[in-house]
SERO-610604 format. One record per atom (N, C-alpha, C): residue in three letters; atom name; x negated, z negated, y. Coordinates in Angstrom, 3 decimals. Atoms other than C-alpha are relative to their C-alpha. Last residue first. Example, Ala and Ser with C-alpha at 12.3 -4.5 7.8 and 13.67 -1.06 7.14 Angstrom:
REM SERO-610604
{"ser", "N", {0.820, 0.060, -1.190}}
{"ser", "CA", {-13.670, -7.140, -1.060}}
{"ser", "C", {0.770, -0.730, 1.090}}
{"ala", "N", {-0.890, 0.000, -1.190}}
{"ala", "CA", {-12.300, -7.800, -4.500}}
{"ala", "C", {-0.900, 0.000, 1.200}}
END
This chain:
REM SERO-610604
{"glu", "N", {-0.735, 0.625, -0.359}}
{"glu", "CA", {97.491, 141.438, 134.406}}
{"glu", "C", {1.214, 0.944, -0.240}}
{"pro", "N", {-0.032, -0.172, -1.313}}
{"pro", "CA", {95.357, 142.267, 132.051}}
{"pro", "C", {1.264, -0.362, 0.378}}
{"lys", "N", {-0.570, -1.030, 0.085}}
{"lys", "CA", {94.644, 139.657, 129.289}}
{"lys", "C", {0.160, 0.813, 1.161}}
{"leu", "N", {0.167, -0.655, 0.439}}
{"leu", "CA", {91.352, 138.060, 129.206}}
{"leu", "C", {1.055, 1.139, -0.262}}
{"ala", "N", {0.408, -0.947, -0.884}}
{"ala", "CA", {91.872, 135.199, 131.397}}
{"ala", "C", {-0.563, 1.460, -0.724}}
{"lys", "N", {-0.781, -0.291, -1.412}}
{"lys", "CA", {94.988, 133.850, 129.961}}
{"lys", "C", {-0.724, 1.447, 0.805}}
{"leu", "N", {-0.616, -1.501, 0.211}}
{"leu", "CA", {93.095, 134.541, 126.374}}
{"leu", "C", {0.476, 0.090, 0.905}}
{"thr", "N", {1.218, -0.697, -0.038}}
{"thr", "CA", {90.479, 131.614, 127.877}}
{"thr", "C", {0.910, 1.261, -1.093}}
{"glu", "N", {0.528, -0.647, -0.935}}
{"glu", "CA", {92.922, 129.674, 128.988}}
{"glu", "C", {-0.677, 1.177, 0.105}}
{"gly", "N", {-0.294, 0.437, -0.907}}
{"gly", "CA", {95.070, 129.149, 125.841}}
{"gly", "C", {-0.590, 0.651, 1.351}}
{"gly", "N", {0.983, -0.887, -1.061}}
{"gly", "CA", {93.860, 131.478, 123.084}}
{"gly", "C", {-0.157, -1.062, 0.760}}
{"gly", "N", {1.414, 1.127, -1.279}}
{"gly", "CA", {95.227, 128.206, 120.687}}
{"gly", "C", {-0.461, 1.313, 0.487}}
{"cys", "N", {0.733, -0.556, -0.692}}
{"cys", "CA", {98.817, 130.305, 119.627}}
{"cys", "C", {-0.930, -0.865, 0.393}}
{"asp", "N", {0.939, 0.183, 0.665}}
{"asp", "CA", {101.403, 128.333, 117.569}}
{"asp", "C", {-1.754, 0.472, 0.432}}
{"ala", "N", {0.537, 1.625, -0.738}}
{"ala", "CA", {103.517, 128.454, 120.238}}
{"ala", "C", {-1.021, -0.659, -1.031}}
{"thr", "N", {-1.120, 0.844, 0.059}}
{"thr", "CA", {103.996, 132.361, 119.042}}
{"thr", "C", {-0.838, -1.633, 0.753}}
{"gly", "N", {-1.607, 0.278, -0.936}}
{"gly", "CA", {102.553, 135.341, 120.560}}
{"gly", "C", {1.141, -1.011, -0.464}}
{"arg", "N", {0.521, -0.775, -0.629}}
{"arg", "CA", {99.410, 135.832, 117.531}}
{"arg", "C", {1.949, -0.309, 0.805}}
{"ala", "N", {-0.782, 1.366, -1.862}}
{"ala", "CA", {99.822, 132.592, 115.694}}
{"ala", "C", {0.187, 0.993, 1.083}}
{"ser", "N", {-1.134, 0.212, 0.372}}
{"ser", "CA", {98.883, 135.413, 112.358}}
{"ser", "C", {0.923, -1.315, 1.336}}
{"cys", "N", {-0.433, 1.282, -0.246}}
{"cys", "CA", {96.086, 136.629, 113.996}}
{"cys", "C", {1.355, -0.068, -0.372}}
{"ser", "N", {0.204, 0.212, 1.064}}
{"ser", "CA", {94.795, 140.482, 112.847}}
{"ser", "C", {0.489, -1.842, -0.468}}
{"glu", "N", {-0.995, -1.285, 0.925}}
{"glu", "CA", {95.153, 141.816, 116.139}}
{"glu", "C", {0.150, -0.740, -1.282}}
{"cys", "N", {-1.329, -0.074, 0.084}}
{"cys", "CA", {93.971, 138.672, 118.113}}
{"cys", "C", {1.061, 1.115, -0.716}}
{"ala", "N", {-0.650, 1.283, 1.188}}
{"ala", "CA", {90.836, 138.502, 117.610}}
{"ala", "C", {1.242, -0.389, -0.275}}
{"arg", "N", {-0.164, -0.825, 1.466}}
{"arg", "CA", {90.413, 141.754, 119.084}}
{"arg", "C", {-0.108, -1.873, -0.769}}
{"leu", "N", {-1.091, 0.214, 0.461}}
{"leu", "CA", {91.081, 139.854, 122.294}}
{"leu", "C", {0.547, 0.627, -1.066}}
{"gly", "N", {-0.952, -0.026, -0.961}}
{"gly", "CA", {87.946, 138.384, 122.815}}
{"gly", "C", {1.488, 0.348, -0.274}}
{"gln", "N", {-0.148, -1.365, 0.239}}
{"gln", "CA", {85.369, 138.187, 120.116}}
{"gln", "C", {1.231, 0.430, 0.551}}
{"phe", "N", {1.156, -0.697, -0.035}}
{"phe", "CA", {83.748, 134.920, 120.869}}
{"phe", "C", {-0.130, 1.309, -0.040}}
{"gln", "N", {1.274, -0.186, -0.443}}
{"gln", "CA", {86.172, 132.948, 122.405}}
{"gln", "C", {-1.309, 0.707, -0.370}}
{"val", "N", {-0.454, -0.903, -1.141}}
{"val", "CA", {89.289, 134.867, 120.780}}
{"val", "C", {-1.453, -0.392, 1.126}}
{"leu", "N", {0.321, -1.329, 0.582}}
{"leu", "CA", {87.471, 133.547, 117.424}}
{"leu", "C", {0.725, 0.625, 1.588}}
{"phe", "N", {1.013, 0.442, 0.177}}
{"phe", "CA", {87.388, 129.508, 118.857}}
{"phe", "C", {-0.606, 1.437, -0.092}}
{"cys", "N", {0.291, -0.667, 0.719}}
{"cys", "CA", {90.942, 129.592, 120.005}}
{"cys", "C", {-1.329, 0.015, -0.140}}
{"asp", "N", {-0.946, -0.843, 0.454}}
{"asp", "CA", {90.476, 126.996, 122.844}}
{"asp", "C", {0.224, 0.721, -1.100}}
{"ser", "N", {-0.625, 0.553, 1.039}}
{"ser", "CA", {89.008, 123.671, 122.941}}
{"ser", "C", {1.030, 0.825, -0.384}}
{"thr", "N", {-1.095, 1.335, -0.942}}
{"thr", "CA", {86.348, 124.611, 125.280}}
{"thr", "C", {0.628, 0.013, -1.749}}
{"met", "N", {-1.572, -0.234, 0.657}}
{"met", "CA", {83.146, 126.400, 124.448}}
{"met", "C", {1.136, -1.366, 0.162}}
{"glu", "N", {-0.545, -0.260, -0.170}}
{"glu", "CA", {80.625, 126.748, 127.124}}
{"glu", "C", {1.109, 0.224, -0.648}}
{"ser", "N", {-0.393, 0.202, -1.159}}
{"ser", "CA", {77.849, 124.321, 126.284}}
{"ser", "C", {1.615, 0.112, 0.647}}
{"gln", "N", {-0.990, 0.441, 0.280}}
{"gln", "CA", {77.850, 125.547, 122.871}}
{"gln", "C", {0.481, -0.383, 1.212}}
{"pro", "N", {0.237, 1.931, -0.041}}
{"pro", "CA", {76.175, 128.180, 123.885}}
{"pro", "C", {0.999, -0.927, 0.054}}
{"lys", "N", {-0.826, 0.862, -1.602}}
{"lys", "CA", {77.772, 131.380, 122.744}}
{"lys", "C", {-0.990, -0.921, -0.064}}
{"thr", "N", {0.674, 0.783, -0.252}}
{"thr", "CA", {76.186, 134.273, 119.829}}
{"thr", "C", {0.597, -1.046, 1.786}}
{"tyr", "N", {-0.633, 0.888, -0.767}}
{"tyr", "CA", {78.611, 136.277, 118.079}}
{"tyr", "C", {-0.950, -1.217, 0.262}}
{"val", "N", {0.117, 1.711, -0.027}}
{"val", "CA", {76.876, 137.982, 115.064}}
{"val", "C", {0.399, 0.466, 1.693}}
{"glu", "N", {0.027, -0.012, -1.119}}
{"glu", "CA", {78.340, 141.464, 113.001}}
{"glu", "C", {-0.329, -1.558, 0.274}}
{"thr", "N", {-0.460, -1.709, -0.786}}
{"thr", "CA", {78.347, 143.347, 110.036}}
{"thr", "C", {-0.011, -0.283, 1.749}}
{"glu", "N", {-0.804, 0.149, -1.203}}
{"glu", "CA", {76.361, 140.363, 108.184}}
{"glu", "C", {0.504, 1.759, 0.555}}
{"val", "N", {1.040, -0.994, -0.181}}
{"val", "CA", {76.091, 141.503, 104.113}}
{"val", "C", {1.162, -0.527, 1.758}}
{"phe", "N", {-0.259, -0.095, -1.436}}
{"phe", "CA", {77.170, 138.576, 102.036}}
{"phe", "C", {-0.893, 0.765, 0.927}}
{"lys", "N", {0.255, 0.939, -1.064}}
{"lys", "CA", {76.594, 139.267, 98.518}}
{"lys", "C", {0.288, 0.321, 1.748}}
{"gly", "N", {0.119, 1.270, 0.217}}
{"gly", "CA", {78.716, 139.769, 95.381}}
{"gly", "C", {-0.734, -0.454, 0.663}}
{"asp", "N", {0.956, -0.271, 1.782}}
{"asp", "CA", {77.730, 144.024, 95.412}}
{"asp", "C", {0.105, -1.920, 0.060}}
{"val", "N", {0.571, -0.947, 0.483}}
{"val", "CA", {78.737, 143.369, 99.149}}
{"val", "C", {-0.516, 0.223, -1.379}}
{"ile", "N", {0.904, 0.093, 1.770}}
{"ile", "CA", {80.762, 140.849, 100.150}}
{"ile", "C", {0.130, 1.361, -0.080}}
{"asp", "N", {-1.005, -0.232, 0.960}}
{"asp", "CA", {81.581, 141.498, 104.256}}
{"asp", "C", {-0.275, -0.319, -1.046}}
{"gly", "N", {0.324, -1.013, 1.047}}
{"gly", "CA", {80.764, 140.049, 107.463}}
{"gly", "C", {0.781, 0.415, -1.321}}
{"val", "N", {-1.324, -0.316, 0.773}}
{"val", "CA", {81.636, 138.133, 110.812}}
{"val", "C", {-1.260, 0.998, -0.845}}
{"val", "N", {0.745, -1.222, 0.330}}
{"val", "CA", {78.760, 135.935, 111.959}}
{"val", "C", {1.207, 0.004, -0.614}}
{"phe", "N", {-1.450, -0.131, 1.253}}
{"phe", "CA", {79.772, 133.091, 114.579}}
{"phe", "C", {-0.419, 1.646, -0.392}}
{"asp", "N", {0.181, -1.266, 1.731}}
{"asp", "CA", {76.481, 131.539, 115.610}}
{"asp", "C", {1.621, 0.468, 0.348}}
{"met", "N", {-0.533, -0.435, 0.916}}
{"met", "CA", {76.220, 128.852, 118.764}}
{"met", "C", {0.561, 1.655, -1.107}}
END
């Protein structure tokens, strides 16, 4: 599965980053955290709330 991040430049989508992860490794945890790690949390409105879907993936990434 690919996850593409990009910008709109002159009315066209331009890829800036591409993340690839086998679908068999995906879980029900937050999609963005599985691809981008803790960076995905920087602009997330659910960060630190009960709505956060980071689950076990996020717990594994956070330093103890």
